[in-house]
C-alpha positions in Angstrom: -63.6 -73.9 -18.2 -62.6 -74.9 -21.7 -61.2 -72.3 -24.1 -61.4 -72.8 -27.8 -59.1 -71.5 -30.6 -59.9 -72.0 -34.3 -57.4 -72.0 -37.1 -57.0 -73.1 -40.7 -59.1 -70.6 -42.5 -58.0 -68.8 -45.6 -58.7 -67.9 -49.2 -59.5 -70.7 -51.6 -61.0 -71.1 -55.1 -64.3 -72.7 -55.8 -63.9 -76.5 -55.6 -60.9 -76.3 -53.3 -60.5 -77.7 -49.8 -59.6 -76.5 -46.3 -59.3 -78.1 -43.0 -60.3 -76.1 -39.9 -58.9 -76.9 -36.5 -60.3 -76.1 -33.1 -57.9 -76.6 -30.2 -59.3 -76.8 -26.7 -57.6 -76.1 -23.4 -58.6 -77.9 -20.3 -58.9 -81.6 -19.4 -62.6 -82.1 -20.0 -62.7 -81.8 -23.8 -63.5 -85.5 -24.3 -66.6 -85.1 -22.1 -68.4 -82.7 -24.5 -70.1 -82.9 -27.8 -68.9 -80.2 -30.1 -70.1 -78.2 -33.0 -69.1 -76.0 -35.9 -71.1 -73.0 -36.9 -70.6 -70.2 -39.4 -71.7 -66.6 -40.0 -71.6 -64.8 -43.3 -71.7 -61.0 -43.5 -75.2 -59.7 -43.0 -76.6 -63.1 -42.2 -77.5 -64.9 -39.1 -75.3 -67.7 -37.6 -75.8 -71.1 -39.3 -75.3 -74.6 -38.0 -72.7 -76.6 -39.9 -72.0 -79.8 -38.1 -71.9 -81.4 -34.6 -70.2 -84.4 -33.2 -70.7 -86.5 -30.1 -68.2 -86.6 -27.3 -66.8 -89.9 -28.5 -66.9 -88.9 -32.1 -69.1 -91.8 -33.0 -72.1 -89.7 -34.0 -72.2 -86.7 -36.4 -74.8 -84.4 -37.8 -74.6 -82.1 -40.7 -76.5 -79.2 -42.2 -78.0 -80.2 -45.6 -76.0 -77.4 -47.2 -72.7 -79.1 -46.4 -73.7 -82.8 -46.3 -71.4 -84.9 -48.5 -68.8 -82.1 -48.7 -67.8 -81.4 -45.1 -66.6 -83.9 -42.4 -66.4 -83.2 -38.7 -64.1 -85.2 -36.6 -62.2 -85.0 -33.3 -59.1 -86.3 -31.6 -59.7 -86.4 -27.9 -56.1 -87.4 -27.2 -55.1 -84.1 -28.7 -58.0 -82.0 -27.5 -58.7 -81.1 -31.1 -61.8 -80.8 -33.3 -61.6 -80.7 -37.1 -63.7 -79.7 -40.0 -62.6 -81.0 -43.4 -64.2 -78.9 -46.1 -64.1 -80.1 -49.7 -65.7 -78.9 -52.9 -66.0 -75.4 -51.4 -68.5 -72.9 -52.9 -68.7 -69.1 -52.7 -71.7 -69.6 -50.4 -69.4 -71.3 -47.9 -67.7 -67.9 -47.3 -68.1 -67.0 -43.6 -66.4 -66.8 -40.3 -66.4 -70.3 -38.8 -66.7 -70.9 -35.1 -66.4 -74.0 -32.9 -68.3 -74.4 -29.7 -69.0 -76.8 -26.9 -72.4 -78.4 -26.5 -74.0 -77.3 -23.2 -77.0 -79.6 -23.5 -77.8 -83.1 -24.6 -79.8 -81.6 -27.5 -76.6 -80.7 -29.4 -77.8 -82.7 -32.4 -80.4 -80.0 -33.1 -77.6 -77.6 -34.0 -79.1 -74.7 -32.2 -76.5 -72.1 -31.2 -78.3 -71.5 -27.8 -77.3 -75.1 -26.9 -73.6 -74.2 -27.2 -71.1 -72.2 -25.3 -67.4 -71.3 -24.9 -67.3 -70.1 -28.5 -63.9 -69.6 -30.1 -62.9 -66.3 -31.8 -63.6 -67.7 -35.3 -61.6 -68.2 -38.4 -62.4 -66.6 -41.8 -63.0 -68.8 -44.8 -63.3 -67.1 -48.2 -64.2 -69.0 -51.3 -63.6 -67.1 -54.6 -65.6 -67.8 -57.7 
């Protein structure tokens, strides 16, 4: 079973950047598509981005397209989310997760498992 640990969150001003990291334990990381999701206080969880097992295919929510980049380094068992041009609406706890189905591109949380504990991102105005 793969375990995930997110890091890299913090407080940043509007327009700033952060890079989130999701480190996976276990030898099968490269076999799975992965995803980033977020949840703001009082709101439901939201799809952010997904990436295929090889890293060759990515999908983004419209709200982050052009500002966020998902990537992975399978040799390091690590998933990344580069976030640029951050806005206050990006404030949330960010989670990484493993795709449990082939429909990961839909960005539906029910298609993912082995969720990490999350990392807080706060964007001040």
